[in-house]
PAKOL-606097 format. One record per residue (C-alpha): z, y, x. Coordinates in nm, 3 decimals, padded with zeros to 5 digits. Each point is the difference from the previous one (the first is absolute). Layout:
ATOM       w       v       u
ATOM       Z       Y       X
...
This chain:
ATOM       w       v       u
ATOM  00.271 -02.546 -00.499
ATOM -00.022  00.162 -00.336
ATOM -00.274  00.172 -00.095
ATOM  00.168  00.325 -00.040
ATOM  00.128 -00.010  00.322
ATOM -00.319 -00.048  00.183
ATOM -00.169  00.274 -00.247
ATOM  00.253  00.226  00.177
ATOM -00.092 -00.106  00.344
ATOM -00.377  00.028 -00.091
ATOM  00.110  00.334 -00.113
ATOM  00.180  00.118  00.332
ATOM -00.291 -00.113  00.194
ATOM -00.251  00.091 -00.203
ATOM  00.023  00.306 -00.197
ATOM  00.195  00.225  00.246
ATOM -00.154  00.240  00.263
ATOM  00.054 -00.279  00.256
ATOM  00.376  00.094  00.038
ATOM  00.117 -00.321  00.002
ATOM -00.256 -00.093  00.313
ATOM  00.225  00.240  00.231
ATOM  00.305 -00.233 -00.035
ATOM -00.164 -00.392 -00.054
ATOM -00.283 -00.134  00.168
ATOM -00.287 -00.300 -00.117
ATOM  00.101 -00.333  00.212
ATOM -00.331 -00.155 -00.222
ATOM -00.115  00.025 -00.271
ATOM -00.241 -00.242 -00.286
ATOM  00.067 -00.335  00.126
ATOM -00.025 -00.225 -00.239
ATOM  00.268 -00.270  00.010
ATOM -00.181 -00.391 -00.067
ATOM  00.033 -00.191 -00.310
ATOM  00.111  00.360 -00.206
ATOM -00.204  00.311 -00.140
ATOM  00.350  00.196  00.199
ATOM -00.159  00.283  00.238
ATOM  00.239  00.113  00.275
ATOM  00.095  00.375  00.103
ATOM  00.267 -00.011  00.278
ATOM  00.120  00.290  00.119
ATOM  00.257  00.116  00.331
ATOM  00.238  00.282  00.019
ATOM -00.079  00.299  00.265
ATOM  00.211  00.086  00.234
ATOM  00.158  00.412  00.119
ATOM -00.031  00.144  00.291
ATOM  00.277 -00.182  00.121
ATOM -00.159 -00.338 -00.074
ATOM  00.212  00.001 -00.310
ATOM -00.135 -00.188 -00.360
ATOM -00.040  00.254 -00.246
ATOM  00.184 -00.186 -00.262
ATOM  00.190  00.312 -00.074
ATOM -00.277  00.227 -00.087
ATOM -00.161 -00.281 -00.174
ATOM  00.269 -00.013 -00.211
ATOM -00.001  00.349 -00.052
ATOM -00.379  00.034 -00.061
ATOM  00.002 -00.258 -00.278
ATOM  00.371  00.190 -00.162
ATOM -00.260  00.284 -00.063
ATOM -00.254 -00.191 -00.155
ATOM  00.255 -00.184 -00.228
ATOM -00.107  00.217 -00.334
ATOM -00.375 -00.023  00.031
ATOM  00.060 -00.424  00.003
ATOM  00.307 -00.027 -00.267
ATOM -00.109  00.278 -00.247
ATOM -00.365  00.000 -00.237
ATOM -00.235  00.180  00.119
ATOM  00.012  00.222 -00.350
ATOM  00.374  00.070  00.027
ATOM -00.075  00.154  00.334
ATOM -00.279  00.191 -00.094
ATOM  00.202  00.139 -00.285
ATOM  00.260  00.108  00.215
ATOM -00.222  00.170  00.215
ATOM -00.161  00.176 -00.312
ATOM  00.361  00.097 -00.035
ATOM -00.028  00.152  00.355
ATOM -00.259  00.161 -00.035
ATOM  00.078  00.199 -00.268
ATOM  00.360  00.088  00.031
ATOM  00.055 -00.029  00.343
ATOM  00.288 -00.221 -00.045
ATOM  00.016 -00.329  00.202
ATOM  00.223 -00.216 -00.258
ATOM -00.170 -00.227 -00.161
ATOM -00.113 -00.104  00.379
ATOM  00.344 -00.061  00.068
ATOM  00.096 -00.181 -00.321
ATOM -00.299 -00.198  00.155
ATOM  00.092 -00.049  00.298
ATOM  00.380 -00.084 -00.132
ATOM -00.156 -00.278 -00.270
ATOM -00.191 -00.170  00.303
ATOM  00.318 -00.022  00.190
ATOM  00.194 -00.182 -00.251
ATOM -00.291 -00.242 -00.119
ATOM  00.143 -00.156  00.430
ATOM  00.319 -00.152  00.061
ATOM  00.185 -00.158  00.276
ATOM  00.055 -00.358 -00.077
ATOM  00.202 -00.203  00.254
ATOM -00.211 -00.329 -00.139
ATOM -00.342  00.023 -00.142
ATOM -00.115 -00.317 -00.198
């Protein structure tokens, strides 16, 4: 896994108010793989009241957080400052579009 993806997942787990914990459950944590420096943390999707996996809910949650992971904090801070000064969300909307543009659907990867 690339460091960028690992960092994004860590931010989902650590730098939130715990919202993701309503969507995933820890199966096992801090498992050392023999003869490596790898430490595993395994999670599974939770189910809703109808016993359906909360996959779409997790996808929506990640989608709502995409700007925070794809755009440098400095640009986000500038957009927040602009919002505070002007009450305009224009720069935030622009950053959202920029974040979405960083991702693409590919039939083949690699």
